PDB file of N, CA, C, O and CB in Angstrom:
ATOM      1  N   UNK A   1     -24.138 -10.102  56.452  1.00  0.00           N
ATOM      2  CA  UNK A   1     -22.597  -9.875  57.257  1.00  0.00           C
ATOM      3  C   UNK A   1     -22.628  -8.325  57.499  1.00  0.00           C
ATOM      4  O   UNK A   1     -21.850  -8.028  58.406  1.00  0.00           O
ATOM      5  CB  UNK A   1     -21.012 -10.352  56.187  1.00  0.00           C
ATOM      6  N   UNK A   2     -23.262  -7.287  56.987  1.00  0.00           N
ATOM      7  CA  UNK A   2     -23.098  -5.829  57.595  1.00  0.00           C
ATOM      8  C   UNK A   2     -23.903  -5.918  58.438  1.00  0.00           C
ATOM      9  O   UNK A   2     -23.581  -5.052  59.251  1.00  0.00           O
ATOM     10  CB  UNK A   2     -23.317  -4.587  56.810  1.00  0.00           C
ATOM     11  N   UNK A   3     -25.065  -6.584  58.909  1.00  0.00           N
ATOM     12  CA  UNK A   3     -25.816  -6.362  59.967  1.00  0.00           C
ATOM     13  C   UNK A   3     -24.990  -6.925  61.214  1.00  0.00           C
ATOM     14  O   UNK A   3     -25.120  -6.322  62.279  1.00  0.00           O
ATOM     15  CB  UNK A   3     -27.197  -6.985  59.755  1.00  0.00           C
ATOM     16  N   UNK A   4     -24.236  -7.924  61.160  1.00  0.00           N
ATOM     17  CA  UNK A   4     -23.123  -8.498  62.121  1.00  0.00           C
ATOM     18  C   UNK A   4     -22.408  -7.477  62.507  1.00  0.00           C
ATOM     19  O   UNK A   4     -22.411  -7.118  63.684  1.00  0.00           O
ATOM     20  CB  UNK A   4     -22.175  -9.527  61.556  1.00  0.00           C
ATOM     21  N   UNK A   5     -21.659  -6.834  61.517  1.00  0.00           N
ATOM     22  CA  UNK A   5     -21.027  -6.194  61.813  1.00  0.00           C
ATOM     23  C   UNK A   5     -21.326  -4.795  62.820  1.00  0.00           C
ATOM     24  O   UNK A   5     -20.509  -4.220  63.539  1.00  0.00           O
ATOM     25  CB  UNK A   5     -20.640  -6.165  60.809  1.00  0.00           C
ATOM     26  N   UNK A   6     -22.693  -4.488  62.619  1.00  0.00           N
ATOM     27  CA  UNK A   6     -22.906  -3.252  62.817  1.00  0.00           C
ATOM     28  C   UNK A   6     -23.516  -3.603  64.286  1.00  0.00           C
ATOM     29  O   UNK A   6     -23.591  -2.721  65.142  1.00  0.00           O
ATOM     30  CB  UNK A   6     -23.797  -2.472  61.652  1.00  0.00           C
ATOM     31  N   UNK A   7     -23.889  -4.756  64.500  1.00  0.00           N
ATOM     32  CA  UNK A   7     -24.018  -5.300  65.886  1.00  0.00           C
ATOM     33  C   UNK A   7     -22.943  -5.507  66.769  1.00  0.00           C
ATOM     34  O   UNK A   7     -23.113  -5.620  67.983  1.00  0.00           O
ATOM     35  CB  UNK A   7     -24.560  -6.431  65.839  1.00  0.00           C
ATOM     36  N   UNK A   8     -21.890  -5.560  66.243  1.00  0.00           N
ATOM     37  CA  UNK A   8     -20.732  -6.132  67.039  1.00  0.00           C
ATOM     38  C   UNK A   8     -20.061  -4.772  67.492  1.00  0.00           C
ATOM     39  O   UNK A   8     -19.528  -4.694  68.600  1.00  0.00           O
ATOM     40  CB  UNK A   8     -19.655  -7.196  66.104  1.00  0.00           C
ATOM     41  N   UNK A   9     -20.099  -3.620  66.549  1.00  0.00           N
ATOM     42  CA  UNK A   9     -19.839  -2.112  67.006  1.00  0.00           C
ATOM     43  C   UNK A   9     -20.796  -1.658  67.885  1.00  0.00           C
ATOM     44  O   UNK A   9     -20.435  -0.837  68.728  1.00  0.00           O
ATOM     45  CB  UNK A   9     -19.826  -1.112  65.881  1.00  0.00           C
ATOM     46  N   UNK A  10     -21.980  -2.036  67.860  1.00  0.00           N
ATOM     47  CA  UNK A  10     -23.096  -1.299  68.717  1.00  0.00           C
ATOM     48  C   UNK A  10     -22.904  -2.241  70.217  1.00  0.00           C
ATOM     49  O   UNK A  10     -23.153  -1.711  71.300  1.00  0.00           O
ATOM     50  CB  UNK A  10     -24.949  -1.444  67.864  1.00  0.00           C
ATOM     51  N   UNK A  11     -22.503  -3.470  70.134  1.00  0.00           N
ATOM     52  CA  UNK A  11     -21.920  -3.777  71.710  1.00  0.00           C
ATOM     53  C   UNK A  11     -20.499  -3.365  72.246  1.00  0.00           C
ATOM     54  O   UNK A  11     -20.029  -3.545  73.369  1.00  0.00           O
ATOM     55  CB  UNK A  11     -21.883  -5.300  71.921  1.00  0.00           C
ATOM     56  N   UNK A  12     -19.979  -2.805  71.221  1.00  0.00           N
ATOM     57  CA  UNK A  12     -18.391  -2.549  72.145  1.00  0.00           C
ATOM     58  C   UNK A  12     -18.634  -1.003  72.148  1.00  0.00           C
ATOM     59  O   UNK A  12     -17.860  -0.352  72.851  1.00  0.00           O
ATOM     60  CB  UNK A  12     -16.526  -3.105  71.200  1.00  0.00           C
ATOM     61  N   UNK A  13     -19.827  -0.168  71.301  1.00  0.00           N
ATOM     62  CA  UNK A  13     -19.882   1.305  71.845  1.00  0.00           C
ATOM     63  C   UNK A  13     -20.523   1.104  73.314  1.00  0.00           C
ATOM     64  O   UNK A  13     -20.243   1.950  74.164  1.00  0.00           O
ATOM     65  CB  UNK A  13     -20.891   2.407  70.803  1.00  0.00           C
ATOM     66  N   UNK A  14     -21.585  -0.245  73.742  1.00  0.00           N
ATOM     67  CA  UNK A  14     -22.199   0.259  74.672  1.00  0.00           C
ATOM     68  C   UNK A  14     -21.245  -0.285  75.949  1.00  0.00           C
ATOM     69  O   UNK A  14     -21.540  -0.024  77.116  1.00  0.00           O
ATOM     70  CB  UNK A  14     -23.733  -0.133  74.595  1.00  0.00           C
ATOM     71  N   UNK A  15     -20.033  -1.096  75.563  1.00  0.00           N
ATOM     72  CA  UNK A  15     -19.269  -1.485  76.726  1.00  0.00           C
ATOM     73  C   UNK A  15     -18.180  -0.158  77.179  1.00  0.00           C
ATOM     74  O   UNK A  15     -17.810   0.204  78.296  1.00  0.00           O
ATOM     75  CB  UNK A  15     -18.421  -2.961  76.304  1.00  0.00           C
ATOM     76  N   UNK A  16     -17.866   0.363  75.838  1.00  0.00           N
ATOM     77  CA  UNK A  16     -17.085   1.734  76.016  1.00  0.00           C
ATOM     78  C   UNK A  16     -17.974   2.827  76.738  1.00  0.00           C
ATOM     79  O   UNK A  16     -17.503   3.458  77.684  1.00  0.00           O
ATOM     80  CB  UNK A  16     -16.625   2.343  74.518  1.00  0.00           C
ATOM     81  N   UNK A  17     -18.980   2.998  76.386  1.00  0.00           N
ATOM     82  CA  UNK A  17     -20.172   4.239  76.814  1.00  0.00           C
ATOM     83  C   UNK A  17     -20.112   3.881  78.529  1.00  0.00           C
ATOM     84  O   UNK A  17     -19.679   4.676  79.363  1.00  0.00           O
ATOM     85  CB  UNK A  17     -22.211   3.930  75.926  1.00  0.00           C
ATOM     86  N   UNK A  18     -20.546   2.761  78.783  1.00  0.00           N
ATOM     87  CA  UNK A  18     -20.315   2.166  80.414  1.00  0.00           C
ATOM     88  C   UNK A  18     -19.169   2.689  81.135  1.00  0.00           C
ATOM     89  O   UNK A  18     -19.143   3.449  82.103  1.00  0.00           O
ATOM     90  CB  UNK A  18     -20.056   0.553  80.483  1.00  0.00           C
ATOM     91  N   UNK A  19     -18.014   2.019  80.341  1.00  0.00           N
ATOM     92  CA  UNK A  19     -16.744   2.320  81.333  1.00  0.00           C
ATOM     93  C   UNK A  19     -16.505   3.693  81.137  1.00  0.00           C
ATOM     94  O   UNK A  19     -15.889   4.307  82.008  1.00  0.00           O
ATOM     95  CB  UNK A  19     -15.323   1.465  81.027  1.00  0.00           C
ATOM     96  N   UNK A  20     -16.955   4.347  79.980  1.00  0.00           N
ATOM     97  CA  UNK A  20     -16.645   6.183  80.159  1.00  0.00           C
ATOM     98  C   UNK A  20     -17.526   6.511  81.171  1.00  0.00           C
ATOM     99  O   UNK A  20     -16.880   6.980  82.109  1.00  0.00           O
ATOM    100  CB  UNK A  20     -17.041   7.324  78.713  1.00  0.00           C
ATOM    101  N   UNK A  21     -18.399   6.484  81.344  1.00  0.00           N
ATOM    102  CA  UNK A  21     -19.585   6.782  82.279  1.00  0.00           C
ATOM    103  C   UNK A  21     -18.755   6.435  83.354  1.00  0.00           C
ATOM    104  O   UNK A  21     -18.142   7.447  83.695  1.00  0.00           O
ATOM    105  CB  UNK A  21     -21.083   5.943  82.133  1.00  0.00           C
ATOM    106  N   UNK A  22     -18.436   5.411  84.085  1.00  0.00           N
ATOM    107  CA  UNK A  22     -17.647   5.275  85.484  1.00  0.00           C
ATOM    108  C   UNK A  22     -16.885   5.852  85.636  1.00  0.00           C
ATOM    109  O   UNK A  22     -16.507   6.141  86.772  1.00  0.00           O
ATOM    110  CB  UNK A  22     -17.130   4.333  85.871  1.00  0.00           C
ATOM    111  N   UNK A  23     -16.254   6.324  84.438  1.00  0.00           N
ATOM    112  CA  UNK A  23     -14.795   7.111  84.687  1.00  0.00           C
ATOM    113  C   UNK A  23     -15.243   8.139  85.098  1.00  0.00           C
ATOM    114  O   UNK A  23     -14.923   8.496  86.232  1.00  0.00           O
ATOM    115  CB  UNK A  23     -13.763   7.417  83.527  1.00  0.00           C
ATOM    116  N   UNK A  24     -16.225   9.030  84.215  1.00  0.00           N
ATOM    117  CA  UNK A  24     -16.441  10.200  84.509  1.00  0.00           C
ATOM    118  C   UNK A  24     -17.096  10.066  85.679  1.00  0.00           C
ATOM    119  O   UNK A  24     -17.326  11.236  85.987  1.00  0.00           O
ATOM    120  CB  UNK A  24     -17.030  10.903  83.581  1.00  0.00           C
ATOM    121  N   UNK A  25     -17.658   9.194  86.749  1.00  0.00           N
ATOM    122  CA  UNK A  25     -18.234   9.338  87.850  1.00  0.00           C
ATOM    123  C   UNK A  25     -17.286   9.406  88.870  1.00  0.00           C
ATOM    124  O   UNK A  25     -17.491  10.189  89.797  1.00  0.00           O
ATOM    125  CB  UNK A  25     -19.114   8.432  88.026  1.00  0.00           C
ATOM    126  N   UNK A  26     -16.190   8.653  88.852  1.00  0.00           N
ATOM    127  CA  UNK A  26     -14.761   8.275  89.187  1.00  0.00           C
ATOM    128  C   UNK A  26     -13.933   9.844  89.354  1.00  0.00           C
ATOM    129  O   UNK A  26     -13.292  10.183  90.349  1.00  0.00           O
ATOM    130  CB  UNK A  26     -14.055   7.189  87.799  1.00  0.00           C
ATOM    131  N   UNK A  27     -14.080  10.428  88.470  1.00  0.00           N
ATOM    132  CA  UNK A  27     -13.603  11.509  88.591  1.00  0.00           C
ATOM    133  C   UNK A  27     -14.794  12.680  89.431  1.00  0.00           C
ATOM    134  O   UNK A  27     -14.219  13.461  90.190  1.00  0.00           O
ATOM    135  CB  UNK A  27     -13.134  11.808  87.131  1.00  0.00           C
ATOM    136  N   UNK A  28     -15.844  12.791  89.375  1.00  0.00           N
ATOM    137  CA  UNK A  28     -16.560  13.838  89.824  1.00  0.00           C
ATOM    138  C   UNK A  28     -16.507  13.264  91.501  1.00  0.00           C
ATOM    139  O   UNK A  28     -16.869  13.960  92.450  1.00  0.00           O
ATOM    140  CB  UNK A  28     -18.168  14.029  88.965  1.00  0.00           C
ATOM    141  N   UNK A  29     -16.007  11.935  91.615  1.00  0.00           N
ATOM    142  CA  UNK A  29     -16.259  11.347  93.322  1.00  0.00           C
ATOM    143  C   UNK A  29     -14.813  11.590  93.677  1.00  0.00           C
ATOM    144  O   UNK A  29     -14.604  11.635  94.889  1.00  0.00           O
ATOM    145  CB  UNK A  29     -16.820   9.393  93.640  1.00  0.00           C
ATOM    146  N   UNK A  30     -13.822  11.748  92.930  1.00  0.00           N
ATOM    147  CA  UNK A  30     -12.309  11.613  93.550  1.00  0.00           C
ATOM    148  C   UNK A  30     -12.517  13.023  94.294  1.00  0.00           C
ATOM    149  O   UNK A  30     -13.309  13.939  94.075  1.00  0.00           O
ATOM    150  CB  UNK A  30     -10.769  11.504  92.273  1.00  0.00           C
ATOM    151  N   UNK A  31     -11.341  12.823  95.413  1.00  0.00           N
ATOM    152  CA  UNK A  31     -11.510  13.502  96.944  1.00  0.00           C
ATOM    153  C   UNK A  31     -10.710  14.775  96.334  1.00  0.00           C
ATOM    154  O   UNK A  31     -11.059  15.775  96.961  1.00  0.00           O
ATOM    155  CB  UNK A  31     -10.662  12.545  98.585  1.00  0.00           C
ATOM    156  N   UNK A  32      -9.765  15.083  95.337  1.00  0.00           N
ATOM    157  CA  UNK A  32      -9.463  16.537  94.519  1.00  0.00           C
ATOM    158  C   UNK A  32     -10.662  17.085  94.489  1.00  0.00           C
ATOM    159  O   UNK A  32     -10.882  18.039  95.236  1.00  0.00           O
ATOM    160  CB  UNK A  32      -8.881  16.490  92.959  1.00  0.00           C
ATOM    161  N   UNK A  33     -11.888  16.488  93.437  1.00  0.00           N
ATOM    162  CA  UNK A  33     -12.880  16.955  92.690  1.00  0.00           C
ATOM    163  C   UNK A  33     -13.896  17.590  93.942  1.00  0.00           C
ATOM    164  O   UNK A  33     -14.349  18.734  93.954  1.00  0.00           O
ATOM    165  CB  UNK A  33     -13.511  15.712  91.678  1.00  0.00           C
ATOM    166  N   UNK A  34     -14.065  16.799  94.719  1.00  0.00           N
ATOM    167  CA  UNK A  34     -15.199  17.030  96.470  1.00  0.00           C
ATOM    168  C   UNK A  34     -14.147  18.111  96.633  1.00  0.00           C
ATOM    169  O   UNK A  34     -14.560  19.183  96.188  1.00  0.00           O
ATOM    170  CB  UNK A  34     -15.331  15.395  98.234  1.00  0.00           C
ATOM    171  N   UNK A  35     -12.772  18.179  97.189  1.00  0.00           N
ATOM    172  CA  UNK A  35     -12.348  19.423  97.949  1.00  0.00           C
ATOM    173  C   UNK A  35     -12.299  20.823  96.882  1.00  0.00           C
ATOM    174  O   UNK A  35     -12.241  21.943  97.391  1.00  0.00           O
ATOM    175  CB  UNK A  35     -10.740  19.088  98.647  1.00  0.00           C
ATOM    176  N   UNK A  36     -12.324  20.676  95.573  1.00  0.00           N
ATOM    177  CA  UNK A  36     -12.516  21.702  94.840  1.00  0.00           C
ATOM    178  C   UNK A  36     -14.044  22.207  94.583  1.00  0.00           C
ATOM    179  O   UNK A  36     -14.381  23.337  94.228  1.00  0.00           O
ATOM    180  CB  UNK A  36     -11.861  21.387  93.705  1.00  0.00           C
ATOM    181  N   UNK A  37     -14.846  21.138  94.839  1.00  0.00           N
ATOM    182  CA  UNK A  37     -16.405  21.444  94.883  1.00  0.00           C
ATOM    183  C   UNK A  37     -16.775  22.322  96.248  1.00  0.00           C
ATOM    184  O   UNK A  37     -17.674  23.153  96.381  1.00  0.00           O
ATOM    185  CB  UNK A  37     -17.310  19.912  94.902  1.00  0.00           C
ATOM    186  N   UNK A  38     -15.845  21.894  97.165  1.00  0.00           N
ATOM    187  CA  UNK A  38     -16.249  22.418  98.719  1.00  0.00           C
ATOM    188  C   UNK A  38     -15.662  23.923  98.576  1.00  0.00           C
ATOM    189  O   UNK A  38     -16.298  24.900  98.970  1.00  0.00           O
ATOM    190  CB  UNK A  38     -15.388  21.403 100.213  1.00  0.00           C
ATOM    191  N   UNK A  39     -14.544  23.999  98.047  1.00  0.00           N
ATOM    192  CA  UNK A  39     -13.839  25.512  97.893  1.00  0.00           C
ATOM    193  C   UNK A  39     -14.380  26.473  97.034  1.00  0.00           C
ATOM    194  O   UNK A  39     -14.617  27.605  97.455  1.00  0.00           O
ATOM    195  CB  UNK A  39     -12.474  25.451  97.398  1.00  0.00           C
ATOM    196  N   UNK A  40     -14.631  26.109  95.730  1.00  0.00           N
ATOM    197  CA  UNK A  40     -15.001  26.948  94.561  1.00  0.00           C
ATOM    198  C   UNK A  40     -16.490  26.517  94.264  1.00  0.00           C
ATOM    199  O   UNK A  40     -17.255  27.447  94.007  1.00  0.00           O
ATOM    200  CB  UNK A  40     -13.969  26.706  93.236  1.00  0.00           C
ATOM    201  N   UNK A  41     -16.900  25.510  94.264  1.00  0.00           N
ATOM    202  CA  UNK A  41     -18.147  24.969  94.028  1.00  0.00           C
ATOM    203  C   UNK A  41     -18.179  24.704  92.695  1.00  0.00           C
ATOM    204  O   UNK A  41     -19.264  24.617  92.121  1.00  0.00           O
ATOM    205  CB  UNK A  41     -19.222  25.767  94.432  1.00  0.00           C
ATOM    206  N   UNK A  42     -16.922  24.534  91.993  1.00  0.00           N
ATOM    207  CA  UNK A  42     -16.750  24.287  90.626  1.00  0.00           C
ATOM    208  C   UNK A  42     -16.626  22.455  90.542  1.00  0.00           C
ATOM    209  O   UNK A  42     -16.130  21.890  91.517  1.00  0.00           O
ATOM    210  CB  UNK A  42     -15.272  25.227  90.061  1.00  0.00           C
ATOM    211  N   UNK A  43     -17.174  21.486  89.160  1.00  0.00           N
ATOM    212  CA  UNK A  43     -16.972  20.499  88.956  1.00  0.00           C
ATOM    213  C   UNK A  43     -15.997  20.210  87.921  1.00  0.00           C
ATOM    214  O   UNK A  43     -16.203  20.971  86.975  1.00  0.00           O
ATOM    215  CB  UNK A  43     -17.947  20.089  88.874  1.00  0.00           C
ATOM    216  N   UNK A  44     -14.950  19.372  87.687  1.00  0.00           N
ATOM    217  CA  UNK A  44     -14.137  19.279  86.574  1.00  0.00           C
ATOM    218  C   UNK A  44     -14.517  18.899  85.280  1.00  0.00           C
ATOM    219  O   UNK A  44     -15.008  17.774  85.193  1.00  0.00           O
ATOM    220  CB  UNK A  44     -13.293  18.572  86.842  1.00  0.00           C
ATOM    221  N   UNK A  45     -14.407  19.589  84.203  1.00  0.00           N
ATOM    222  CA  UNK A  45     -15.255  19.380  82.954  1.00  0.00           C
ATOM    223  C   UNK A  45     -14.610  17.685  82.702  1.00  0.00           C
ATOM    224  O   UNK A  45     -14.992  17.021  81.738  1.00  0.00           O
ATOM    225  CB  UNK A  45     -14.882  20.772  81.465  1.00  0.00           C
ATOM    226  N   UNK A  46     -14.171  17.450  83.144  1.00  0.00           N
ATOM    227  CA  UNK A  46     -13.521  15.887  82.647  1.00  0.00           C
ATOM    228  C   UNK A  46     -15.314  15.118  83.290  1.00  0.00           C
ATOM    229  O   UNK A  46     -16.242  14.689  82.604  1.00  0.00           O
ATOM    230  CB  UNK A  46     -11.375  15.140  83.941  1.00  0.00           C
ATOM    231  N   UNK A  47     -15.223  15.193  84.419  1.00  0.00           N
ATOM    232  CA  UNK A  47     -16.478  14.423  84.954  1.00  0.00           C
ATOM    233  C   UNK A  47     -17.565  14.783  83.981  1.00  0.00           C
ATOM    234  O   UNK A  47     -17.772  13.758  83.332  1.00  0.00           O
ATOM    235  CB  UNK A  47     -16.927  14.841  86.535  1.00  0.00           C
ATOM    236  N   UNK A  48     -18.211  15.562  83.644  1.00  0.00           N
ATOM    237  CA  UNK A  48     -19.365  15.667  82.754  1.00  0.00           C
ATOM    238  C   UNK A  48     -19.237  15.438  81.835  1.00  0.00           C
ATOM    239  O   UNK A  48     -20.192  14.915  81.261  1.00  0.00           O
ATOM    240  CB  UNK A  48     -19.916  16.535  82.598  1.00  0.00           C
ATOM    241  N   UNK A  49     -17.699  15.725  80.915  1.00  0.00           N
ATOM    242  CA  UNK A  49     -17.497  15.073  79.476  1.00  0.00           C
ATOM    243  C   UNK A  49     -17.359  13.513  79.657  1.00  0.00           C
ATOM    244  O   UNK A  49     -17.304  12.933  78.573  1.00  0.00           O
ATOM    245  CB  UNK A  49     -16.079  15.684  78.691  1.00  0.00           C
ATOM    246  N   UNK A  50     -17.307  12.898  80.484  1.00  0.00           N
ATOM    247  CA  UNK A  50     -17.005  11.394  80.507  1.00  0.00           C
ATOM    248  C   UNK A  50     -18.611  11.044  80.705  1.00  0.00           C
ATOM    249  O   UNK A  50     -19.287  10.549  79.803  1.00  0.00           O
ATOM    250  CB  UNK A  50     -15.795  10.785  81.882  1.00  0.00           C
ATOM    251  N   UNK A  51     -19.006  11.298  81.718  1.00  0.00           N
ATOM    252  CA  UNK A  51     -20.654  10.907  81.801  1.00  0.00           C
ATOM    253  C   UNK A  51     -21.421  10.743  80.434  1.00  0.00           C
ATOM    254  O   UNK A  51     -21.979   9.832  79.823  1.00  0.00           O
ATOM    255  CB  UNK A  51     -21.494  12.123  82.604  1.00  0.00           C
ATOM    256  N   UNK A  52     -21.115  12.350  80.230  1.00  0.00           N
ATOM    257  CA  UNK A  52     -22.345  12.601  78.808  1.00  0.00           C
ATOM    258  C   UNK A  52     -21.654  11.846  77.750  1.00  0.00           C
ATOM    259  O   UNK A  52     -22.402  11.415  76.873  1.00  0.00           O
ATOM    260  CB  UNK A  52     -22.636  14.483  78.133  1.00  0.00           C
ATOM    261  N   UNK A  53     -20.349  11.577  77.624  1.00  0.00           N
ATOM    262  CA  UNK A  53     -20.034  10.918  76.538  1.00  0.00           C
ATOM    263  C   UNK A  53     -20.015   9.293  76.234  1.00  0.00           C
ATOM    264  O   UNK A  53     -19.881   8.601  75.225  1.00  0.00           O
ATOM    265  CB  UNK A  53     -18.954  11.378  76.376  1.00  0.00           C
ATOM    266  N   UNK A  54     -20.265   9.000  77.949  1.00  0.00           N
ATOM    267  CA  UNK A  54     -20.400   7.553  77.882  1.00  0.00           C
ATOM    268  C   UNK A  54     -22.157   7.264  77.538  1.00  0.00           C
ATOM    269  O   UNK A  54     -22.621   6.281  76.960  1.00  0.00           O
ATOM    270  CB  UNK A  54     -19.806   6.845  79.487  1.00  0.00           C
ATOM    271  N   UNK A  55     -22.952   8.507  78.121  1.00  0.00           N
ATOM    272  CA  UNK A  55     -23.987   8.048  77.848  1.00  0.00           C
ATOM    273  C   UNK A  55     -24.774   7.910  76.467  1.00  0.00           C
ATOM    274  O   UNK A  55     -25.704   7.206  76.073  1.00  0.00           O
ATOM    275  CB  UNK A  55     -24.496   8.571  78.566  1.00  0.00           C
ATOM    276  N   UNK A  56     -23.982   8.896  75.919  1.00  0.00           N
ATOM    277  CA  UNK A  56     -24.143   9.226  74.233  1.00  0.00           C
ATOM    278  C   UNK A  56     -23.402   7.953  73.548  1.00  0.00           C
ATOM    279  O   UNK A  56     -23.580   7.778  72.342  1.00  0.00           O
ATOM    280  CB  UNK A  56     -23.254  10.894  73.668  1.00  0.00           C
ATOM    281  N   UNK A  57     -22.775   7.275  74.102  1.00  0.00           N
ATOM    282  CA  UNK A  57     -22.025   6.337  73.399  1.00  0.00           C
ATOM    283  C   UNK A  57     -23.086   4.948  73.627  1.00  0.00           C
ATOM    284  O   UNK A  57     -23.451   4.154  72.759  1.00  0.00           O
ATOM    285  CB  UNK A  57     -20.331   6.221  74.064  1.00  0.00           C
ATOM    286  N   UNK A  58     -23.298   4.953  74.521  1.00  0.00           N
ATOM    287  CA  UNK A  58     -24.471   3.614  75.166  1.00  0.00           C
ATOM    288  C   UNK A  58     -25.613   4.264  74.294  1.00  0.00           C
ATOM    289  O   UNK A  58     -25.691   3.457  73.367  1.00  0.00           O
ATOM    290  CB  UNK A  58     -24.956   3.527  77.338  1.00  0.00           C
ATOM    291  N   UNK A  59     -26.211   4.897  74.136  1.00  0.00           N
ATOM    292  CA  UNK A  59     -27.622   5.254  73.226  1.00  0.00           C
ATOM    293  C   UNK A  59     -27.141   4.996  71.791  1.00  0.00           C
ATOM    294  O   UNK A  59     -27.974   4.357  71.147  1.00  0.00           O
ATOM    295  CB  UNK A  59     -28.247   7.030  73.374  1.00  0.00           C
ATOM    296  N   UNK A  60     -25.765   5.392  70.950  1.00  0.00           N
ATOM    297  CA  UNK A  60     -25.587   5.048  69.913  1.00  0.00           C
ATOM    298  C   UNK A  60     -25.564   3.769  69.496  1.00  0.00           C
ATOM    299  O   UNK A  60     -25.853   3.280  68.404  1.00  0.00           O
ATOM    300  CB  UNK A  60     -24.807   5.515  69.677  1.00  0.00           C
ATOM    301  N   UNK A  61     -25.069   3.137  70.812  1.00  0.00           N
ATOM    302  CA  UNK A  61     -24.474   1.539  70.758  1.00  0.00           C
ATOM    303  C   UNK A  61     -25.960   0.841  70.799  1.00  0.00           C
ATOM    304  O   UNK A  61     -26.201  -0.238  70.258  1.00  0.00           O
ATOM    305  CB  UNK A  61     -23.273   0.975  72.331  1.00  0.00           C
ATOM    306  N   UNK A  62     -26.791   1.520  71.427  1.00  0.00           N
ATOM    307  CA  UNK A  62     -28.245   0.513  71.446  1.00  0.00           C
ATOM    308  C   UNK A  62     -29.100   0.702  70.058  1.00  0.00           C
ATOM    309  O   UNK A  62     -29.984  -0.021  69.596  1.00  0.00           O
ATOM    310  CB  UNK A  62     -29.422   1.024  72.869  1.00  0.00           C
ATOM    311  N   UNK A  63     -28.568   1.852  69.577  1.00  0.00           N
ATOM    312  CA  UNK A  63     -29.574   1.777  68.181  1.00  0.00           C
ATOM    313  C   UNK A  63     -28.814   0.995  67.208  1.00  0.00           C
ATOM    314  O   UNK A  63     -29.427   0.374  66.340  1.00  0.00           O
ATOM    315  CB  UNK A  63     -29.962   3.346  67.422  1.00  0.00           C
ATOM    316  N   UNK A  64     -27.623   0.965  67.264  1.00  0.00           N
ATOM    317  CA  UNK A  64     -26.882   0.137  66.442  1.00  0.00           C
ATOM    318  C   UNK A  64     -27.295  -1.451  66.773  1.00  0.00           C
ATOM    319  O   UNK A  64     -27.400  -2.026  65.689  1.00  0.00           O
ATOM    320  CB  UNK A  64     -25.318   0.470  66.680  1.00  0.00           C
ATOM    321  N   UNK A  65     -27.492  -2.116  67.579  1.00  0.00           N
ATOM    322  CA  UNK A  65     -27.674  -3.195  68.256  1.00  0.00           C
ATOM    323  C   UNK A  65     -28.997  -3.685  67.566  1.00  0.00           C
ATOM    324  O   UNK A  65     -29.159  -4.813  67.100  1.00  0.00           O
ATOM    325  CB  UNK A  65     -27.690  -2.948  69.795  1.00  0.00           C
ATOM    326  N   UNK A  66     -29.766  -2.836  67.569  1.00  0.00           N
ATOM    327  CA  UNK A  66     -31.513  -3.046  67.350  1.00  0.00           C
ATOM    328  C   UNK A  66     -31.509  -3.431  65.631  1.00  0.00           C
ATOM    329  O   UNK A  66     -32.568  -3.660  65.047  1.00  0.00           O
ATOM    330  CB  UNK A  66     -32.670  -1.205  67.763  1.00  0.00           C
TER     331      UNK A  66
END
């Protein structure tokens, strides 16, 4: 039973991670972010946090599913 719960958590982490990475990319590609990058060259921290957090969740999820 314990192994089954780990796989379910792993699959959930993969799904959440993919959604979080897409959200981070959406923030990165938004019109306000593009304008900010054009003017000051800065990228919103939320974009990096979303993409990095999503990747981390996916990696942990893959480790749990194995």
